[in-house]
C-alpha positions as CSV (number, residue, x, y, z in Angstrom):
1,X,-0.1,-0.1,0.1
2,X,1.4,3.5,-0.8
3,X,1.7,6.2,1.9
4,X,-0.6,9.1,1.6
5,X,1.3,12.1,1.1
6,X,-0.2,15.5,0.7
7,X,1.9,18.7,-0.5
8,X,0.7,21.3,1.7
9,X,3.0,23.9,0.5
10,X,5.2,24.6,-2.5
11,X,7.4,27.6,-2.8
12,X,10.6,28.5,-4.6
13,X,12.5,27.5,-1.7
14,X,10.4,25.9,0.6
15,X,8.2,22.7,0.2
16,X,6.1,21.3,2.9
17,X,4.8,17.7,2.7
18,X,2.4,15.8,5.0
19,X,2.9,11.9,5.4
20,X,-0.6,11.2,7.1
21,X,0.4,7.4,7.6
22,X,3.4,8.3,9.9
23,X,1.7,11.4,11.3
24,X,4.8,13.3,10.0
25,X,5.2,16.9,8.4
26,X,8.6,17.6,6.5
27,X,9.3,21.1,6.0
28,X,12.4,21.0,3.4
29,X,14.4,24.2,2.6
30,X,16.3,24.5,-0.7
31,X,18.2,27.8,-0.4
32,X,17.8,31.4,0.6
33,X,14.2,31.9,1.6
34,X,12.8,35.4,1.8
35,X,10.8,36.5,5.0
36,X,7.8,36.5,3.0
37,X,8.0,33.2,1.8
38,X,8.8,31.9,5.1
39,X,5.9,33.6,6.8
40,X,3.7,32.2,3.9
41,X,4.7,28.7,4.5
42,X,4.3,28.8,8.4
43,X,1.0,30.5,7.8
44,X,-0.2,27.6,5.6
45,X,0.7,25.1,8.2
46,X,-1.2,27.1,10.9
47,X,-4.2,27.1,8.8
48,X,-4.3,23.6,7.5
49,X,-6.8,21.2,9.0
50,X,-4.7,18.2,7.9
51,X,-1.8,19.7,9.9
52,X,-4.1,20.0,13.0
53,X,-5.5,16.5,12.6
54,X,-2.8,14.2,11.5
55,X,0.7,15.6,12.4
56,X,2.4,14.5,15.7
57,X,6.0,14.7,14.2
58,X,8.0,17.4,12.4
59,X,11.1,17.2,10.5
60,X,12.7,20.2,9.4
61,X,15.3,19.7,6.6
62,X,17.6,22.9,7.0
63,X,20.3,21.3,5.4
64,X,20.4,23.9,2.5
65,X,18.5,26.6,4.3
66,X,19.4,30.2,4.5
67,X,17.0,32.6,6.1
68,X,17.6,35.9,7.9
69,X,17.2,35.9,11.8
70,X,14.1,38.2,11.7
71,X,12.5,34.9,10.2
72,X,13.1,33.0,13.4
73,X,12.3,35.9,15.6
74,X,9.1,36.1,13.8
75,X,8.2,32.5,14.4
76,X,9.1,32.5,18.2
77,X,7.3,35.8,18.7
78,X,4.3,35.7,16.4
79,X,3.6,32.1,15.0
80,X,4.5,29.9,17.8
81,X,2.3,31.7,20.2
82,X,-0.6,31.7,17.7
83,X,-0.1,28.1,17.2
84,X,-0.1,27.1,21.0
85,X,-3.2,29.1,21.4
86,X,-4.9,27.2,18.5
87,X,-3.6,23.9,19.1
88,X,-3.6,22.7,22.5
89,X,-1.5,19.8,21.8
90,X,1.1,21.5,19.9
91,X,3.7,21.4,22.7
92,X,3.9,17.7,22.8
93,X,5.3,17.3,19.3
94,X,8.5,15.9,18.3
95,X,10.8,17.9,16.0
96,X,13.9,16.6,14.3
97,X,16.2,19.3,12.9
98,X,18.7,18.4,10.1
99,X,21.2,21.1,10.6
100,X,22.4,23.4,7.7
101,X,25.9,22.7,6.2
102,X,27.1,26.0,6.0
103,X,28.7,27.4,9.3
104,X,26.5,30.5,9.9
105,X,23.4,28.6,9.3
106,X,24.3,25.7,11.5
107,X,25.5,28.3,14.2
108,X,22.2,29.8,13.9
109,X,20.1,26.8,14.1
110,X,22.0,25.4,17.1
111,X,21.2,29.0,18.9
112,X,17.4,28.6,17.8
113,X,17.2,25.4,19.0
114,X,18.3,26.3,22.3
115,X,15.9,29.1,22.5
116,X,13.1,26.9,21.6
117,X,13.9,24.5,24.1
118,X,14.0,27.2,27.0
119,X,10.7,28.7,25.6
120,X,8.9,25.9,24.8
121,X,9.9,22.8,27.3
122,X,7.2,20.5,25.9
123,X,8.4,20.6,22.4
124,X,11.0,17.6,22.0
125,X,13.5,19.4,19.7
126,X,16.8,17.3,18.6
127,X,19.1,18.4,16.0
128,X,20.8,16.0,13.6
129,X,23.7,15.9,11.2
130,X,21.8,14.0,8.3
131,X,18.3,13.1,7.3
132,X,18.4,9.4,8.1
133,X,19.3,9.8,11.7
134,X,16.6,12.7,12.0
135,X,13.8,10.2,10.6
136,X,14.9,7.2,12.6
137,X,14.7,9.4,15.8
138,X,10.9,10.4,14.7
139,X,10.0,7.3,13.8
140,X,11.1,5.1,16.7
C-alpha cells in the first residue's frame, strides 16, 4: 500500500509535505528563503486542517536553508504563540532538525533550538547531522 502524502505548500525554496500514515510533516528548505515566503509557508501550516488533525512529528530539513534571523524571531514571537493557543496539543510534538551545512546557518540553528527548548519546554527538539538519523529518531 502506498503511503498517502499531501503537499501542503510548494514555494520557491520551501516545500511542506504531510505523510499521513506516519503522522509526519516535512518542511524542506532549498536555499535562501525570503521572509515573505517563510511566513507564507508557516501560515499555511497554521491554517491547515490536515496539519491539525494528522501531524504529531515534524522534520525540518534545513540542510540547504538560508533565512534571515528575522524569520526565526517572527516564528518565536508571532507564529508559535498563535499556534500554541490554536492547538492545545502543539507542545507535545517531536521535532527533528537536520542542521544546515553552512557554518553560519548551522550556528544559528543551534542557537534557535536552544531558544525553542527554553521557551517551549514541552517540545522535544533534537538536531541531527543528516536526514536518516533525524527520520530514525522521529519514527522510533
